[in-house]
C-alpha positions in Angstrom: 0.0 0.0 0.1 1.4 3.4 -0.8 2.7 5.3 2.0 0.7 8.2 3.4 1.5 10.9 5.9 0.7 9.9 9.4 1.4 6.0 8.5 4.3 4.2 9.7 7.2 4.0 7.1 8.0 0.6 5.7 11.8 0.2 6.0 13.8 -2.4 4.1 16.5 -3.8 6.3 19.8 -4.4 4.9 19.8 -8.1 5.4 16.7 -8.1 3.2 18.2 -6.2 0.3 19.1 -7.8 -3.0 20.0 -6.9 -6.4 20.3 -3.2 -7.3 18.9 -2.1 -3.9 21.9 -4.0 -2.2 24.3 -2.5 -4.7 23.1 1.0 -3.7 23.2 0.2 -0.1 26.9 -0.8 -0.3 27.7 2.3 -2.4 26.2 4.7 0.3 27.9 3.0 3.2 31.3 3.3 1.3 30.6 6.7 0.4 30.0 8.0 3.9 32.3 5.5 5.5 29.7 4.1 7.8 28.6 0.6 8.6 25.0 0.6 8.5 22.1 1.9 6.1 20.3 5.1 7.4 16.6 5.2 7.7 16.0 7.5 4.6 17.6 4.9 2.3 15.9 2.0 3.9 12.6 4.0 3.3 13.4 4.9 -0.5 14.4 1.3 -1.0 10.5 0.5 -1.4 10.7 2.3 -4.7 13.8 0.9 -6.3 13.6 3.0 -9.6 13.7 6.1 -7.5 16.4 4.7 -5.2 18.7 4.1 -8.3 17.8 7.6 -9.8 18.7 9.0 -6.2 22.1 7.6 -5.9 23.0 8.5 -9.4 21.9 12.1 -8.7 23.9 12.2 -5.3 27.0 10.3 -6.4 29.0 13.2 -7.6 28.0 15.2 -4.5 28.9 12.4 -2.0 32.5 12.5 -3.6 33.3 16.0 -2.7 35.0 17.3 0.4 32.4 20.2 0.5 29.6 17.9 1.2 31.1 16.5 4.4 32.5 20.1 5.4 28.6 21.3 5.1 27.6 18.5 7.2 30.1 19.1 9.8 29.0 22.8 9.9 25.4 21.5 10.7 26.7 19.4 13.5 28.6 22.2 15.0 25.5 24.5 15.0 23.5 21.7 16.5 25.9 21.1 19.3 26.3 24.7 20.1 22.6 25.4 20.2 22.1 22.4 22.5 25.1 23.4 24.8 24.0 27.1 24.9 20.1 26.8 25.3 19.7 23.5 27.1 20.7 22.3 30.6 21.6 18.7 29.9 22.1 16.5 32.9 24.8 13.6 32.9 23.3 10.6 31.5 24.8 7.2 32.7 28.3 6.6 33.8 31.3 4.3 33.1 32.2 2.4 30.1 28.6 2.1 28.8 28.0 5.8 28.8 31.2 6.5 27.0 30.4 3.8 24.4 26.9 5.3 23.8 28.5 8.9 23.4 30.7 7.5 20.6 27.5 6.1 19.1 25.6 9.6 19.4 28.6 11.2 17.8 28.1 8.5 14.8 24.5 9.3 14.8 25.0 13.0 14.7 27.5 12.4 11.6 24.8 10.4 9.8 21.9 12.5 10.5 23.7 15.7 9.5 24.8 14.0 6.1 21.1 12.7 5.7 19.7 16.1 6.5 21.7 17.9 3.9 21.1 15.2 1.3 17.2 15.5 1.9 17.6 19.2 1.6 19.5 18.9 -1.7 16.9 16.3 -2.6 13.9 18.5 -1.7 15.0 21.4 -4.0 16.3 19.2 -6.8 12.6 18.0 -7.3 12.0 21.5 -8.7 15.1 21.7 -11.0 19.0 21.8 -10.6 20.3 22.9 -7.2 23.8 23.7 -6.4 26.8 25.5 -8.0 28.4 24.3 -11.2 31.8 24.7 -9.8 34.9 22.5 -9.2 34.8 20.9 -5.9 37.4 19.0 -4.1 37.7 15.3 -3.7 36.4 13.9 -0.3 39.2 11.2 -0.3 38.8 7.7 1.1 36.4 7.4 4.1 37.5 5.0 7.1 34.6 2.8 7.7 33.1 3.3 11.2 31.7 0.2 12.9 27.9 -0.3 13.0 26.0 0.0 16.2 24.1 -2.8 17.6 20.7 -2.1 16.6 18.0 -4.2 18.4 14.7 -5.1 16.9 12.3 -2.5 18.6 9.2 -4.6 17.7 10.4 -7.7 19.9 12.0 -5.8 22.8 10.7 -6.0 26.4 7.3 -4.2 27.1 9.0 -1.5 29.2 11.5 -0.5 26.6 8.8 -0.8 23.8 6.7 1.8 25.9 9.6 4.3 25.9 10.3 3.9 22.2 6.6 4.5 21.4 6.4 7.4 23.7 9.2 9.0 22.1 8.1 8.5 18.6 4.4 9.7 19.3 5.7 12.7 21.1 7.9 13.6 18.0 5.3 12.6 15.7 7.8 10.4 13.7 6.8 7.6 11.4 9.6 5.4 12.5 12.0 4.5 15.4 15.1 6.6 15.5 18.7 5.1 15.3 19.8 6.3 18.6 16.4 4.8 20.2 17.3 1.3 18.6 20.9 1.3 19.5 20.1 2.0 23.2 17.5 -0.8 23.7 20.4 -3.1 24.3 21.1 -1.1 27.5 17.6 -0.5 29.1 18.9 1.5 32.0 20.8 3.7 29.8 17.8 4.2 27.4 15.6 5.1 30.5 18.1 7.5 31.6 18.4 9.1 28.4 14.7 9.4 28.0 14.4 11.0 31.5 16.8 13.9 30.4 15.5 14.0 26.8 11.6 14.1 27.4 11.4 17.5 29.1 13.5 19.1 26.5 11.3 17.8 23.8 8.4 19.6 25.3 9.8 22.9 24.9 9.5 25.6 22.3 13.4 25.9 22.0 13.6 22.4 20.8 11.1 22.9 18.0 12.7 26.1 17.1 16.2 24.4 17.1 14.8 21.7 14.6 13.5 24.5 12.5 16.6 26.6 12.4 18.9 23.7 11.6 16.5 22.7 8.6 16.8 26.4 7.5 20.7 26.1 7.7 20.6 22.9 5.8 18.5 24.4 3.1 21.0 27.2 2.7 23.9 24.7 2.5 22.1 22.9 -0.1 22.4 26.1 -2.4 26.1 26.1 -1.9 27.0 22.5 -2.9 29.7 22.3 -5.8 27.7 20.2 -8.2 24.2 20.7 -9.5 21.8 17.7 -8.6 18.7 17.5 -10.7 15.8 15.2 -9.8 12.8 17.0 -11.5 9.8 15.1 -12.6 10.9 14.8 -16.3 14.2 13.1 -15.3 12.6 10.8 -12.8 9.9 9.7 -15.5 12.7 9.0 -17.8 14.3 6.8 -15.1 11.3 4.6 -14.8 9.7 6.3 -11.7 6.0 6.4 -11.8 4.0 9.4 -11.3 2.5 8.1 -8.1 5.7 7.2 -6.6 7.1 10.8 -7.2 4.3 12.1 -5.1 5.1 9.6 -2.5 8.6 10.1 -2.4 8.3 13.9 -2.4 6.1 13.5 0.9 8.6 11.1 2.4 11.5 13.4 1.8 9.8 16.2 3.9 9.0 13.8 6.7 12.6 12.2 6.6 14.2 15.8 6.7 12.2 16.7 9.7 13.2 13.3 11.3 16.9 13.9 10.4 16.9 17.4 11.9 15.2 15.9 15.0 17.8 13.0 15.1 20.6 15.6 14.8 19.4 17.6 17.8 18.6 14.6 20.0 22.1 13.0 19.2 23.9 16.2 20.4 21.8 16.0 23.6 22.8 12.4 24.1 26.3 13.1 23.3 26.5 16.1 25.8 24.7 14.2 28.6 26.6 10.7 28.1 30.0 12.8 28.1 28.9 14.2 31.5 26.4 16.9 30.8 26.7 20.6 30.9 25.2 21.3 34.3 27.9 22.1 36.7 27.5 20.6 40.2 27.4 23.0 42.9 30.6 23.0 45.0 30.2 21.9 48.6 32.9 23.4 50.8 34.4 21.5 53.9 33.3 23.3 57.0 36.2 25.3 58.6 37.8 23.7 61.5 37.4 25.6 64.7 40.3 25.8 67.1 38.8 25.7 70.8 
């Protein structure tokens, strides 16, 4: 059944991919230097003709240093905003928190790259976007290890309740990567949610998501290659008219999800690195000499 706004997204897991879809998955992972397939590409895999057209259009961009530099600027903006406007308590402690912080940094990398790509994609539906200038080669990316994702549908009821609560609160059509990675450590997931939930209920978080999307939109205009996914080209590539409408709506939803994921990953990273809330110093009482 075609995807409609408000429905859960159908995601094609990497282990289920075959043929051209599997090839696109491998190409994307190699280009980004990551060990797993991000949610947007799992979602677009339901429409193989579009997925093929998408990777062909994005291939020159993913090969430029400027793409990764722009994504890094988005991460820096998100981190700075979270650090300046939120009081983030420490989340967890010890080795598990340190490992989770490293995963949050990875998710920040992936979400910023997806946000930029989806912002380019959204504008490219209307015609060529980007500058026709010489970019710089990105160089060979070192492959980062893949997080341990747990099946969110078969996890324990308490964990599932937290996952569903976050998804519904954020009005997302899928479980986020940081949620699924933390399900293998329920206590850390619960601690993360206790810190994250109050922040999600603020106008500041909503404003941050809006602002980072605006920044990504502007970055898309400055990419060093032109990307074109207008309707005529997609029809030539074998993408049906109904599919074009569906992937257009999905692009908007996924761009919002990537912006939210980027902000939440920065909150998690700061919290799992000890937080930014200073603990009041308790002075020792002065000794009195009788």
